[in-house]
Predicted model as a PDB file, atoms N, CA, C, CB and O in Angstrom, pLDDT in the B-factor column:
MODEL        1                                                                  
ATOM      1  N   MET A   1       8.670 -12.916  14.489  1.00 37.00           N  
ATOM      2  CA  MET A   1       8.305 -12.681  12.618  1.00 37.00           C  
ATOM      3  C   MET A   1       8.167 -11.044  12.757  1.00 37.00           C  
ATOM      4  CB  MET A   1       6.369 -13.612  11.809  1.00 37.00           C  
ATOM      5  O   MET A   1       7.832 -10.551  13.833  1.00 37.00           O  
ATOM      6  N   PRO A   2       8.356 -10.502  11.979  1.00 54.00           N  
ATOM      7  CA  PRO A   2       8.157  -8.834  11.992  1.00 54.00           C  
ATOM      8  C   PRO A   2       6.657  -8.755  11.804  1.00 54.00           C  
ATOM      9  CB  PRO A   2       9.039  -7.896  10.650  1.00 54.00           C  
ATOM     10  O   PRO A   2       6.002  -9.692  11.347  1.00 54.00           O  
ATOM     11  N   GLU A   3       5.953  -7.165  12.317  1.00 64.00           N  
ATOM     12  CA  GLU A   3       4.772  -7.067  12.187  1.00 64.00           C  
ATOM     13  C   GLU A   3       4.722  -6.611  10.627  1.00 64.00           C  
ATOM     14  CB  GLU A   3       4.181  -6.188  13.267  1.00 64.00           C  
ATOM     15  O   GLU A   3       5.645  -6.213   9.916  1.00 64.00           O  
ATOM     16  N   SER A   4       3.208  -6.815  10.297  1.00 82.00           N  
ATOM     17  CA  SER A   4       2.931  -6.223   9.261  1.00 82.00           C  
ATOM     18  C   SER A   4       3.288  -5.395   8.869  1.00 82.00           C  
ATOM     19  CB  SER A   4       2.216  -6.055   9.141  1.00 82.00           C  
ATOM     20  O   SER A   4       3.487  -4.569   9.760  1.00 82.00           O  
ATOM     21  N   PHE A   5       3.673  -4.849   7.392  1.00 87.00           N  
ATOM     22  CA  PHE A   5       4.204  -3.700   6.935  1.00 87.00           C  
ATOM     23  C   PHE A   5       3.096  -3.255   6.037  1.00 87.00           C  
ATOM     24  CB  PHE A   5       5.586  -3.861   6.281  1.00 87.00           C  
ATOM     25  O   PHE A   5       2.581  -3.936   5.150  1.00 87.00           O  
ATOM     26  N   THR A   6       2.671  -1.547   6.505  1.00 92.00           N  
ATOM     27  CA  THR A   6       1.832  -1.092   5.942  1.00 92.00           C  
ATOM     28  C   THR A   6       2.193   0.912   5.837  1.00 92.00           C  
ATOM     29  CB  THR A   6       0.531  -1.748   6.755  1.00 92.00           C  
ATOM     30  O   THR A   6       3.194   1.555   6.154  1.00 92.00           O  
ATOM     31  N   LEU A   7       1.386   1.171   5.485  1.00 94.00           N  
ATOM     32  CA  LEU A   7       1.692   2.019   4.765  1.00 94.00           C  
ATOM     33  C   LEU A   7       1.817   3.211   5.661  1.00 94.00           C  
ATOM     34  CB  LEU A   7       0.856   2.067   3.721  1.00 94.00           C  
ATOM     35  O   LEU A   7       2.694   4.015   5.345  1.00 94.00           O  
ATOM     36  N   GLU A   8       0.966   3.516   6.913  1.00 95.00           N  
ATOM     37  CA  GLU A   8       1.265   3.974   8.440  1.00 95.00           C  
ATOM     38  C   GLU A   8       2.746   3.288   8.904  1.00 95.00           C  
ATOM     39  CB  GLU A   8      -0.100   3.367   9.570  1.00 95.00           C  
ATOM     40  O   GLU A   8       3.708   3.935   9.318  1.00 95.00           O  
ATOM     41  N   LYS A   9       2.710   2.377   8.797  1.00 94.00           N  
ATOM     42  CA  LYS A   9       4.442   2.010   9.370  1.00 94.00           C  
ATOM     43  C   LYS A   9       5.400   3.073   8.202  1.00 94.00           C  
ATOM     44  CB  LYS A   9       5.012  -0.273   9.048  1.00 94.00           C  
ATOM     45  O   LYS A   9       6.054   4.074   8.496  1.00 94.00           O  
ATOM     46  N   LEU A  10       5.204   2.448   6.834  1.00 96.00           N  
ATOM     47  CA  LEU A  10       6.531   3.464   5.984  1.00 96.00           C  
ATOM     48  C   LEU A  10       6.546   4.849   6.510  1.00 96.00           C  
ATOM     49  CB  LEU A  10       6.279   3.706   4.154  1.00 96.00           C  
ATOM     50  O   LEU A  10       7.616   5.428   6.704  1.00 96.00           O  
ATOM     51  N   LEU A  11       5.148   5.523   6.799  1.00 97.00           N  
ATOM     52  CA  LEU A  11       5.072   6.711   7.306  1.00 97.00           C  
ATOM     53  C   LEU A  11       5.826   6.875   9.045  1.00 97.00           C  
ATOM     54  CB  LEU A  11       3.467   6.997   7.184  1.00 97.00           C  
ATOM     55  O   LEU A  11       6.562   7.805   9.372  1.00 97.00           O  
ATOM     56  N   ASP A  12       5.573   6.188   9.591  1.00 96.00           N  
ATOM     57  CA  ASP A  12       6.061   6.609  10.999  1.00 96.00           C  
ATOM     58  C   ASP A  12       7.303   6.301  10.687  1.00 96.00           C  
ATOM     59  CB  ASP A  12       5.490   5.906  12.360  1.00 96.00           C  
ATOM     60  O   ASP A  12       7.932   6.377  11.743  1.00 96.00           O  
ATOM     61  N   LEU A  13       8.297   5.874   9.485  1.00 96.00           N  
ATOM     62  CA  LEU A  13       9.767   4.963   9.469  1.00 96.00           C  
ATOM     63  C   LEU A  13      10.073   6.701   9.295  1.00 96.00           C  
ATOM     64  CB  LEU A  13      10.327   3.360   7.902  1.00 96.00           C  
ATOM     65  O   LEU A  13      10.672   7.369  10.138  1.00 96.00           O  
ATOM     66  N   CYS A  14       9.426   7.309   7.810  1.00 97.00           N  
ATOM     67  CA  CYS A  14       9.811   8.360   7.500  1.00 97.00           C  
ATOM     68  C   CYS A  14      10.080   9.198   8.575  1.00 97.00           C  
ATOM     69  CB  CYS A  14       9.075   8.794   6.721  1.00 97.00           C  
ATOM     70  O   CYS A  14      11.204   9.571   8.911  1.00 97.00           O  
ATOM     71  N   ALA A  15       8.808   9.548   9.219  1.00 98.00           N  
ATOM     72  CA  ALA A  15       9.216  10.695  10.190  1.00 98.00           C  
ATOM     73  C   ALA A  15       9.982  10.100  11.353  1.00 98.00           C  
ATOM     74  CB  ALA A  15       7.921  11.511  10.767  1.00 98.00           C  
ATOM     75  O   ALA A  15      10.197  10.931  12.235  1.00 98.00           O  
ATOM     76  N   GLU A  16      10.490   8.786  11.613  1.00 97.00           N  
ATOM     77  CA  GLU A  16      11.550   8.916  12.835  1.00 97.00           C  
ATOM     78  C   GLU A  16      12.601   8.959  11.978  1.00 97.00           C  
ATOM     79  CB  GLU A  16      11.680   7.687  14.045  1.00 97.00           C  
ATOM     80  O   GLU A  16      13.507   8.621  12.740  1.00 97.00           O  
ATOM     81  N   LEU A  17      13.388   9.240  10.346  1.00 97.00           N  
ATOM     82  CA  LEU A  17      14.739   9.351   9.674  1.00 97.00           C  
ATOM     83  C   LEU A  17      14.583  10.617   9.606  1.00 97.00           C  
ATOM     84  CB  LEU A  17      15.100   8.615   8.320  1.00 97.00           C  
ATOM     85  O   LEU A  17      15.572  11.322   9.808  1.00 97.00           O  
ATOM     86  N   LEU A  18      13.326  11.219   9.312  1.00 98.00           N  
ATOM     87  CA  LEU A  18      13.375  12.938   9.159  1.00 98.00           C  
ATOM     88  C   LEU A  18      12.889  13.453  10.453  1.00 98.00           C  
ATOM     89  CB  LEU A  18      12.322  13.629   7.871  1.00 98.00           C  
ATOM     90  O   LEU A  18      11.695  13.414  10.752  1.00 98.00           O  
ATOM     91  N   PRO A  19      13.689  13.876  11.128  1.00 96.00           N  
ATOM     92  CA  PRO A  19      12.876  14.506  12.285  1.00 96.00           C  
ATOM     93  C   PRO A  19      12.170  15.454  12.211  1.00 96.00           C  
ATOM     94  CB  PRO A  19      13.463  14.864  13.171  1.00 96.00           C  
ATOM     95  O   PRO A  19      12.497  16.094  11.212  1.00 96.00           O  
ATOM     96  N   GLY A  20      11.100  16.056  12.895  1.00 96.00           N  
ATOM     97  CA  GLY A  20      10.210  17.301  12.231  1.00 96.00           C  
ATOM     98  C   GLY A  20       9.416  17.587  10.969  1.00 96.00           C  
ATOM     99  O   GLY A  20       8.886  18.620  10.560  1.00 96.00           O  
ATOM    100  N   ALA A  21       9.470  16.764  10.640  1.00 97.00           N  
ATOM    101  CA  ALA A  21       9.164  16.471   9.037  1.00 97.00           C  
ATOM    102  C   ALA A  21       7.339  15.582   9.745  1.00 97.00           C  
ATOM    103  CB  ALA A  21      10.928  14.952   7.898  1.00 97.00           C  
ATOM    104  O   ALA A  21       7.233  15.132  10.885  1.00 97.00           O  
ATOM    105  N   THR A  22       6.300  15.571   8.786  1.00 97.00           N  
ATOM    106  CA  THR A  22       5.404  14.949   8.743  1.00 97.00           C  
ATOM    107  C   THR A  22       4.249  14.395   8.061  1.00 97.00           C  
ATOM    108  CB  THR A  22       5.287  15.222   9.216  1.00 97.00           C  
ATOM    109  O   THR A  22       3.049  14.664   8.036  1.00 97.00           O  
ATOM    110  N   PRO A  23       5.261  13.236   7.328  1.00 98.00           N  
ATOM    111  CA  PRO A  23       5.100  12.671   5.994  1.00 98.00           C  
ATOM    112  C   PRO A  23       3.420  12.297   6.002  1.00 98.00           C  
ATOM    113  CB  PRO A  23       6.210  11.245   5.750  1.00 98.00           C  
ATOM    114  O   PRO A  23       2.808  12.141   7.059  1.00 98.00           O  
ATOM    115  N   THR A  24       2.769  12.177   4.638  1.00 98.00           N  
ATOM    116  CA  THR A  24       1.594  11.652   4.341  1.00 98.00           C  
ATOM    117  C   THR A  24       1.789  10.806   3.258  1.00 98.00           C  
ATOM    118  CB  THR A  24       0.636  12.586   4.118  1.00 98.00           C  
ATOM    119  O   THR A  24       2.784  10.329   2.712  1.00 98.00           O  
ATOM    120  N   PRO A  25       0.423  10.728   3.061  1.00 98.00           N  
ATOM    121  CA  PRO A  25       0.923   9.419   1.730  1.00 98.00           C  
ATOM    122  C   PRO A  25       1.264  10.435   0.685  1.00 98.00           C  
ATOM    123  CB  PRO A  25      -0.563   8.087   0.983  1.00 98.00           C  
ATOM    124  O   PRO A  25       2.319  10.055   0.176  1.00 98.00           O  
ATOM    125  N   ASP A  26       0.852  11.587   0.108  1.00 98.00           N  
ATOM    126  CA  ASP A  26       1.070  12.466  -0.482  1.00 98.00           C  
ATOM    127  C   ASP A  26       2.605  12.868  -0.759  1.00 98.00           C  
ATOM    128  CB  ASP A  26       0.367  13.240   0.068  1.00 98.00           C  
ATOM    129  O   ASP A  26       3.220  13.090  -1.803  1.00 98.00           O  
ATOM    130  N   SER A  27       2.927  12.871   0.425  1.00 98.00           N  
ATOM    131  CA  SER A  27       4.726  13.751   0.655  1.00 98.00           C  
ATOM    132  C   SER A  27       5.533  12.955  -0.627  1.00 98.00           C  
ATOM    133  CB  SER A  27       5.863  13.229   2.726  1.00 98.00           C  
ATOM    134  O   SER A  27       5.200  11.916  -1.198  1.00 98.00           O  
ATOM    135  N   ASN A  28       6.807  13.900  -0.880  1.00 97.00           N  
ATOM    136  CA  ASN A  28       8.049  13.156  -1.610  1.00 97.00           C  
ATOM    137  C   ASN A  28       8.985  12.968  -0.297  1.00 97.00           C  
ATOM    138  CB  ASN A  28       8.898  14.184  -3.005  1.00 97.00           C  
ATOM    139  O   ASN A  28       9.030  13.549   0.787  1.00 97.00           O  
ATOM    140  N   PHE A  29       9.420  12.326  -0.644  1.00 97.00           N  
ATOM    141  CA  PHE A  29      10.220  11.773   0.841  1.00 97.00           C  
ATOM    142  C   PHE A  29      11.345  13.530   0.533  1.00 97.00           C  
ATOM    143  CB  PHE A  29      11.486   9.393   0.669  1.00 97.00           C  
ATOM    144  O   PHE A  29      11.405  14.576   1.179  1.00 97.00           O  
ATOM    145  N   PHE A  30      11.897  13.156  -0.476  1.00 97.00           N  
ATOM    146  CA  PHE A  30      12.816  14.389  -0.672  1.00 97.00           C  
ATOM    147  C   PHE A  30      12.456  16.169  -0.051  1.00 97.00           C  
ATOM    148  CB  PHE A  30      12.883  14.418  -2.329  1.00 97.00           C  
ATOM    149  O   PHE A  30      13.121  17.014   0.548  1.00 97.00           O  
ATOM    150  N   ALA A  31      11.366  16.114  -0.472  1.00 97.00           N  
ATOM    151  CA  ALA A  31      10.785  17.231  -0.371  1.00 97.00           C  
ATOM    152  C   ALA A  31      10.593  16.882   0.962  1.00 97.00           C  
ATOM    153  CB  ALA A  31       9.670  17.615  -1.278  1.00 97.00           C  
ATOM    154  O   ALA A  31       9.781  17.708   1.377  1.00 97.00           O  
ATOM    155  N   LEU A  32      10.810  16.313   1.637  1.00 98.00           N  
ATOM    156  CA  LEU A  32      10.243  16.438   3.457  1.00 98.00           C  
ATOM    157  C   LEU A  32      11.825  16.503   4.237  1.00 98.00           C  
ATOM    158  CB  LEU A  32       9.077  14.538   4.206  1.00 98.00           C  
ATOM    159  O   LEU A  32      12.208  16.458   5.405  1.00 98.00           O  
ATOM    160  N   GLY A  33      12.275  16.593   3.321  1.00 97.00           N  
ATOM    161  CA  GLY A  33      13.885  16.938   3.650  1.00 97.00           C  
ATOM    162  C   GLY A  33      14.697  15.651   3.553  1.00 97.00           C  
ATOM    163  O   GLY A  33      15.823  15.563   4.042  1.00 97.00           O  
ATOM    164  N   GLY A  34      14.257  14.926   3.083  1.00 97.00           N  
ATOM    165  CA  GLY A  34      15.592  13.557   2.737  1.00 97.00           C  
ATOM    166  C   GLY A  34      16.574  13.814   1.520  1.00 97.00           C  
ATOM    167  O   GLY A  34      16.447  14.582   0.567  1.00 97.00           O  
ATOM    168  N   ASP A  35      17.513  13.002   1.821  1.00 96.00           N  
ATOM    169  CA  ASP A  35      18.465  13.186   0.715  1.00 96.00           C  
ATOM    170  C   ASP A  35      19.419  11.554   0.665  1.00 96.00           C  
ATOM    171  CB  ASP A  35      19.547  14.761   1.122  1.00 96.00           C  
ATOM    172  O   ASP A  35      19.227  10.605   1.425  1.00 96.00           O  
ATOM    173  N   SER A  36      20.226  11.613  -0.224  1.00 95.00           N  
ATOM    174  CA  SER A  36      20.496  10.253  -0.185  1.00 95.00           C  
ATOM    175  C   SER A  36      20.951   9.277   0.452  1.00 95.00           C  
ATOM    176  CB  SER A  36      20.886  10.099  -0.716  1.00 95.00           C  
ATOM    177  O   SER A  36      20.924   8.150  -0.043  1.00 95.00           O  
ATOM    178  N   LEU A  37      21.529   9.549   1.842  1.00 96.00           N  
ATOM    179  CA  LEU A  37      21.805   8.754   3.048  1.00 96.00           C  
ATOM    180  C   LEU A  37      20.661   8.539   3.999  1.00 96.00           C  
ATOM    181  CB  LEU A  37      22.871   9.376   3.785  1.00 96.00           C  
ATOM    182  O   LEU A  37      20.853   7.714   4.891  1.00 96.00           O  
ATOM    183  N   THR A  38      19.594   9.103   3.951  1.00 97.00           N  
ATOM    184  CA  THR A  38      18.523   8.960   4.495  1.00 97.00           C  
ATOM    185  C   THR A  38      17.495   7.803   3.426  1.00 97.00           C  
ATOM    186  CB  THR A  38      18.014  10.498   4.746  1.00 97.00           C  
ATOM    187  O   THR A  38      16.623   7.027   3.817  1.00 97.00           O  
ATOM    188  N   ALA A  39      17.808   7.958   2.503  1.00 97.00           N  
ATOM    189  CA  ALA A  39      17.274   7.134   1.327  1.00 97.00           C  
ATOM    190  C   ALA A  39      17.624   5.714   1.619  1.00 97.00           C  
ATOM    191  CB  ALA A  39      17.895   7.583  -0.108  1.00 97.00           C  
ATOM    192  O   ALA A  39      16.868   4.744   1.564  1.00 97.00           O  
ATOM    193  N   SER A  40      19.006   5.744   1.967  1.00 96.00           N  
ATOM    194  CA  SER A  40      19.852   3.830   1.694  1.00 96.00           C  
ATOM    195  C   SER A  40      19.312   3.796   3.517  1.00 96.00           C  
ATOM    196  CB  SER A  40      22.662   3.575   1.172  1.00 96.00           C  
ATOM    197  O   SER A  40      19.684   2.707   3.953  1.00 96.00           O  
ATOM    198  N   ALA A  41      18.862   4.304   4.218  1.00 97.00           N  
ATOM    199  CA  ALA A  41      18.818   4.318   5.814  1.00 97.00           C  
ATOM    200  C   ALA A  41      17.554   3.729   5.615  1.00 97.00           C  
ATOM    201  CB  ALA A  41      18.930   5.827   6.803  1.00 97.00           C  
ATOM    202  O   ALA A  41      17.293   2.599   6.028  1.00 97.00           O  
ATOM    203  N   LEU A  42      16.421   4.739   4.743  1.00 97.00           N  
ATOM    204  CA  LEU A  42      15.424   3.653   4.561  1.00 97.00           C  
ATOM    205  C   LEU A  42      14.759   2.271   3.948  1.00 97.00           C  
ATOM    206  CB  LEU A  42      14.977   4.067   4.408  1.00 97.00           C  
ATOM    207  O   LEU A  42      13.736   1.621   4.167  1.00 97.00           O  
ATOM    208  N   ALA A  43      15.897   2.175   3.060  1.00 96.00           N  
ATOM    209  CA  ALA A  43      15.725   1.342   2.351  1.00 96.00           C  
ATOM    210  C   ALA A  43      16.278  -0.010   3.417  1.00 96.00           C  
ATOM    211  CB  ALA A  43      16.404   1.721   0.967  1.00 96.00           C  
ATOM    212  O   ALA A  43      15.580  -1.015   3.550  1.00 96.00           O  
ATOM    213  N   ALA A  44      17.112   0.093   3.858  1.00 96.00           N  
ATOM    214  CA  ALA A  44      17.916  -0.401   4.790  1.00 96.00           C  
ATOM    215  C   ALA A  44      16.508  -0.952   6.018  1.00 96.00           C  
ATOM    216  CB  ALA A  44      19.188   0.957   5.318  1.00 96.00           C  
ATOM    217  O   ALA A  44      15.672  -1.850   6.117  1.00 96.00           O  
ATOM    218  N   LEU A  45      16.824  -0.121   6.525  1.00 95.00           N  
ATOM    219  CA  LEU A  45      15.322  -0.561   7.552  1.00 95.00           C  
ATOM    220  C   LEU A  45      14.119  -1.001   6.905  1.00 95.00           C  
ATOM    221  CB  LEU A  45      14.690   0.712   8.407  1.00 95.00           C  
ATOM    222  O   LEU A  45      13.562  -1.811   7.647  1.00 95.00           O  
ATOM    223  N   VAL A  46      13.635  -0.862   6.104  1.00 94.00           N  
ATOM    224  CA  VAL A  46      12.732  -1.193   5.972  1.00 94.00           C  
ATOM    225  C   VAL A  46      13.133  -3.151   5.888  1.00 94.00           C  
ATOM    226  CB  VAL A  46      12.137  -0.247   4.835  1.00 94.00           C  
ATOM    227  O   VAL A  46      12.620  -4.202   6.272  1.00 94.00           O  
ATOM    228  N   HIS A  47      13.997  -2.825   5.352  1.00 93.00           N  
ATOM    229  CA  HIS A  47      14.391  -4.016   5.089  1.00 93.00           C  
ATOM    230  C   HIS A  47      14.653  -5.237   6.105  1.00 93.00           C  
ATOM    231  CB  HIS A  47      15.365  -3.759   4.489  1.00 93.00           C  
ATOM    232  O   HIS A  47      14.278  -6.406   6.003  1.00 93.00           O  
ATOM    233  N   GLU A  48      15.459  -4.574   7.182  1.00 94.00           N  
ATOM    234  CA  GLU A  48      15.562  -4.877   8.480  1.00 94.00           C  
ATOM    235  C   GLU A  48      14.153  -5.446   9.319  1.00 94.00           C  
ATOM    236  CB  GLU A  48      16.100  -3.625   9.046  1.00 94.00           C  
ATOM    237  O   GLU A  48      13.997  -6.563   9.811  1.00 94.00           O  
ATOM    238  N   ARG A  49      13.090  -4.166   9.305  1.00 91.00           N  
ATOM    239  CA  ARG A  49      12.013  -4.527   9.567  1.00 91.00           C  
ATOM    240  C   ARG A  49      11.146  -5.503   9.368  1.00 91.00           C  
ATOM    241  CB  ARG A  49      11.679  -3.947   9.395  1.00 91.00           C  
ATOM    242  O   ARG A  49      10.604  -6.407  10.004  1.00 91.00           O  
ATOM    243  N   TRP A  50      11.171  -5.026   8.215  1.00 90.00           N  
ATOM    244  CA  TRP A  50       9.793  -6.102   7.229  1.00 90.00           C  
ATOM    245  C   TRP A  50       9.966  -7.349   6.449  1.00 90.00           C  
ATOM    246  CB  TRP A  50       9.145  -5.313   5.981  1.00 90.00           C  
ATOM    247  O   TRP A  50       9.175  -8.283   6.317  1.00 90.00           O  
ATOM    248  N   GLY A  51      11.488  -7.138   5.821  1.00 90.00           N  
ATOM    249  CA  GLY A  51      12.023  -8.361   5.353  1.00 90.00           C  
ATOM    250  C   GLY A  51      11.466  -7.693   3.849  1.00 90.00           C  
ATOM    251  O   GLY A  51      11.717  -8.361   2.846  1.00 90.00           O  
ATOM    252  N   ALA A  52      10.819  -6.570   3.699  1.00 90.00           N  
ATOM    253  CA  ALA A  52      10.923  -5.840   2.590  1.00 90.00           C  
ATOM    254  C   ALA A  52      11.821  -5.617   1.631  1.00 90.00           C  
ATOM    255  CB  ALA A  52      10.760  -5.022   2.848  1.00 90.00           C  
ATOM    256  O   ALA A  52      12.691  -4.919   2.152  1.00 90.00           O  
ATOM    257  N   THR A  53      12.174  -5.886   0.183  1.00 89.00           N  
ATOM    258  CA  THR A  53      13.016  -4.981  -0.266  1.00 89.00           C  
ATOM    259  C   THR A  53      12.935  -4.045  -1.666  1.00 89.00           C  
ATOM    260  CB  THR A  53      14.033  -5.681  -0.265  1.00 89.00           C  
ATOM    261  O   THR A  53      12.368  -4.211  -2.746  1.00 89.00           O  
ATOM    262  N   ILE A  54      13.836  -2.915  -1.074  1.00 90.00           N  
ATOM    263  CA  ILE A  54      13.663  -1.423  -1.728  1.00 90.00           C  
ATOM    264  C   ILE A  54      14.965  -1.382  -2.119  1.00 90.00           C  
ATOM    265  CB  ILE A  54      13.187  -0.063  -0.752  1.00 90.00           C  
ATOM    266  O   ILE A  54      15.881  -1.905  -1.485  1.00 90.00           O  
ATOM    267  N   GLU A  55      15.093  -0.734  -3.220  1.00 89.00           N  
ATOM    268  CA  GLU A  55      16.559  -0.298  -3.679  1.00 89.00           C  
ATOM    269  C   GLU A  55      16.036   1.686  -3.550  1.00 89.00           C  
ATOM    270  CB  GLU A  55      17.111  -1.154  -5.836  1.00 89.00           C  
ATOM    271  O   GLU A  55      14.961   2.285  -3.557  1.00 89.00           O  
ATOM    272  N   ALA A  56      17.123   1.988  -3.474  1.00 88.00           N  
ATOM    273  CA  ALA A  56      17.513   3.506  -3.019  1.00 88.00           C  
ATOM    274  C   ALA A  56      16.879   4.358  -3.918  1.00 88.00           C  
ATOM    275  CB  ALA A  56      19.097   3.872  -3.029  1.00 88.00           C  
ATOM    276  O   ALA A  56      16.317   5.414  -3.627  1.00 88.00           O  
ATOM    277  N   GLU A  57      17.033   3.682  -5.412  1.00 91.00           N  
ATOM    278  CA  GLU A  57      16.853   4.227  -6.765  1.00 91.00           C  
ATOM    279  C   GLU A  57      15.508   4.221  -6.318  1.00 91.00           C  
ATOM    280  CB  GLU A  57      17.341   3.434  -8.202  1.00 91.00           C  
ATOM    281  O   GLU A  57      15.058   5.364  -6.389  1.00 91.00           O  
ATOM    282  N   GLN A  58      14.569   3.296  -5.830  1.00 93.00           N  
ATOM    283  CA  GLN A  58      13.264   3.247  -5.676  1.00 93.00           C  
ATOM    284  C   GLN A  58      12.639   5.017  -4.858  1.00 93.00           C  
ATOM    285  CB  GLN A  58      13.043   1.695  -4.668  1.00 93.00           C  
ATOM    286  O   GLN A  58      11.850   5.961  -4.899  1.00 93.00           O  
ATOM    287  N   ILE A  59      13.521   4.514  -4.352  1.00 96.00           N  
ATOM    288  CA  ILE A  59      12.495   6.036  -3.525  1.00 96.00           C  
ATOM    289  C   ILE A  59      13.033   7.490  -4.624  1.00 96.00           C  
ATOM    290  CB  ILE A  59      13.297   6.511  -1.115  1.00 96.00           C  
ATOM    291  O   ILE A  59      12.176   8.362  -4.767  1.00 96.00           O  
ATOM    292  N   PHE A  60      13.700   7.594  -4.976  1.00 94.00           N  
ATOM    293  CA  PHE A  60      14.491   8.486  -5.335  1.00 94.00           C  
ATOM    294  C   PHE A  60      13.042   8.558  -7.181  1.00 94.00           C  
ATOM    295  CB  PHE A  60      16.669   7.799  -5.327  1.00 94.00           C  
ATOM    296  O   PHE A  60      12.635   9.687  -7.457  1.00 94.00           O  
ATOM    297  N   ILE A  61      12.804   7.996  -7.610  1.00 95.00           N  
ATOM    298  CA  ILE A  61      12.021   8.057  -8.507  1.00 95.00           C  
ATOM    299  C   ILE A  61      10.563   8.315  -7.996  1.00 95.00           C  
ATOM    300  CB  ILE A  61      12.210   6.957  -9.229  1.00 95.00           C  
ATOM    301  O   ILE A  61       9.961   9.332  -8.342  1.00 95.00           O  
ATOM    302  N   ALA A  62       9.984   7.343  -7.135  1.00 96.00           N  
ATOM    303  CA  ALA A  62       9.179   7.666  -6.449  1.00 96.00           C  
ATOM    304  C   ALA A  62       8.195   9.151  -6.552  1.00 96.00           C  
ATOM    305  CB  ALA A  62       9.866   7.489  -5.493  1.00 96.00           C  
ATOM    306  O   ALA A  62       8.682  10.239  -6.247  1.00 96.00           O  
ATOM    307  N   ARG A  63       7.094   9.034  -6.915  1.00 96.00           N  
ATOM    308  CA  ARG A  63       6.464  10.220  -6.332  1.00 96.00           C  
ATOM    309  C   ARG A  63       5.792  10.911  -5.166  1.00 96.00           C  
ATOM    310  CB  ARG A  63       5.899  10.321  -6.841  1.00 96.00           C  
ATOM    311  O   ARG A  63       5.568  12.036  -4.721  1.00 96.00           O  
ATOM    312  N   ASP A  64       5.628   9.854  -4.957  1.00 98.00           N  
ATOM    313  CA  ASP A  64       5.295  10.032  -2.984  1.00 98.00           C  
ATOM    314  C   ASP A  64       5.200   8.639  -2.265  1.00 98.00           C  
ATOM    315  CB  ASP A  64       3.481  10.857  -2.532  1.00 98.00           C  
ATOM    316  O   ASP A  64       5.397   7.536  -2.775  1.00 98.00           O  
ATOM    317  N   LEU A  65       4.847   8.936  -0.940  1.00 97.00           N  
ATOM    318  CA  LEU A  65       5.505   7.530  -0.704  1.00 97.00           C  
ATOM    319  C   LEU A  65       4.216   6.564  -0.432  1.00 97.00           C  
ATOM    320  CB  LEU A  65       6.666   7.534   0.710  1.00 97.00           C  
ATOM    321  O   LEU A  65       4.290   5.500   0.183  1.00 97.00           O  
ATOM    322  N   ALA A  66       3.122   7.063  -0.945  1.00 97.00           N  
ATOM    323  CA  ALA A  66       2.166   5.883  -1.536  1.00 97.00           C  
ATOM    324  C   ALA A  66       2.254   5.489  -2.412  1.00 97.00           C  
ATOM    325  CB  ALA A  66       1.109   5.944  -1.679  1.00 97.00           C  
ATOM    326  O   ALA A  66       1.423   4.602  -2.606  1.00 97.00           O  
ATOM    327  N   SER A  67       3.101   5.723  -3.441  1.00 96.00           N  
ATOM    328  CA  SER A  67       3.940   5.021  -5.007  1.00 96.00           C  
ATOM    329  C   SER A  67       4.570   4.160  -4.707  1.00 96.00           C  
ATOM    330  CB  SER A  67       4.984   5.809  -5.896  1.00 96.00           C  
ATOM    331  O   SER A  67       4.715   3.069  -5.259  1.00 96.00           O  
ATOM    332  N   LEU A  68       5.348   4.877  -3.099  1.00 95.00           N  
ATOM    333  CA  LEU A  68       6.454   3.913  -3.125  1.00 95.00           C  
ATOM    334  C   LEU A  68       6.504   2.637  -2.134  1.00 95.00           C  
ATOM    335  CB  LEU A  68       7.631   4.695  -2.882  1.00 95.00           C  
ATOM    336  O   LEU A  68       7.454   1.864  -2.005  1.00 95.00           O  
ATOM    337  N   TYR A  69       4.982   2.586  -1.314  1.00 94.00           N  
ATOM    338  CA  TYR A  69       4.773   1.725  -0.629  1.00 94.00           C  
ATOM    339  C   TYR A  69       4.087   0.682  -1.521  1.00 94.00           C  
ATOM    340  CB  TYR A  69       4.162   2.183   0.460  1.00 94.00           C  
ATOM    341  O   TYR A  69       4.083  -0.512  -1.221  1.00 94.00           O  
ATOM    342  N   ARG A  70       3.494   1.181  -2.648  1.00 93.00           N  
ATOM    343  CA  ARG A  70       2.486   0.156  -3.530  1.00 93.00           C  
ATOM    344  C   ARG A  70       4.202  -0.276  -4.216  1.00 93.00           C  
ATOM    345  CB  ARG A  70       0.799   1.092  -4.940  1.00 93.00           C  
ATOM    346  O   ARG A  70       4.762  -1.347  -3.984  1.00 93.00           O  
ATOM    347  N   GLU A  71       4.530   0.357  -4.696  1.00 89.00           N  
ATOM    348  CA  GLU A  71       6.310  -0.345  -5.222  1.00 89.00           C  
ATOM    349  C   GLU A  71       6.688  -1.696  -4.323  1.00 89.00           C  
ATOM    350  CB  GLU A  71       7.900   1.035  -4.761  1.00 89.00           C  
ATOM    351  O   GLU A  71       6.787  -2.801  -4.857  1.00 89.00           O  
ATOM    352  N   ILE A  72       6.887  -1.484  -2.906  1.00 86.00           N  
ATOM    353  CA  ILE A  72       7.488  -2.008  -2.045  1.00 86.00           C  
ATOM    354  C   ILE A  72       6.502  -3.468  -1.868  1.00 86.00           C  
ATOM    355  CB  ILE A  72       7.683  -0.961  -0.839  1.00 86.00           C  
ATOM    356  O   ILE A  72       7.112  -4.529  -1.998  1.00 86.00           O  
ATOM    357  N   HIS A  73       5.448  -3.513  -1.663  1.00 78.00           N  
ATOM    358  CA  HIS A  73       4.236  -4.077  -1.250  1.00 78.00           C  
ATOM    359  C   HIS A  73       3.866  -4.924  -2.444  1.00 78.00           C  
ATOM    360  CB  HIS A  73       3.151  -3.008  -0.846  1.00 78.00           C  
ATOM    361  O   HIS A  73       3.129  -5.889  -2.238  1.00 78.00           O  
ATOM    362  N   THR A  74       4.267  -4.691  -3.598  1.00 71.00           N  
ATOM    363  CA  THR A  74       3.651  -6.022  -5.045  1.00 71.00           C  
ATOM    364  C   THR A  74       5.024  -6.773  -5.006  1.00 71.00           C  
ATOM    365  CB  THR A  74       3.222  -5.229  -7.221  1.00 71.00           C  
ATOM    366  O   THR A  74       5.218  -7.742  -5.740  1.00 71.00           O  
TER     367      THR A  74                                                      
ENDMDL                                                                          
END                                                                             
């Protein structure tokens, strides 16, 4: 069974995908260095690790990682 999906886990995953970045809840994924390929990878890994569904488009429109987490978690 997948471990619990939390905001902290999302931040850790973003740090994993964006080496050298220090994601915070207020960070924008693309301002951290993300691009369309890493957005797709993030969506796939969120689904793989936690079974949550997220579309890459949601990452594009999310103001910050906290709002992206809320969108995923609702």
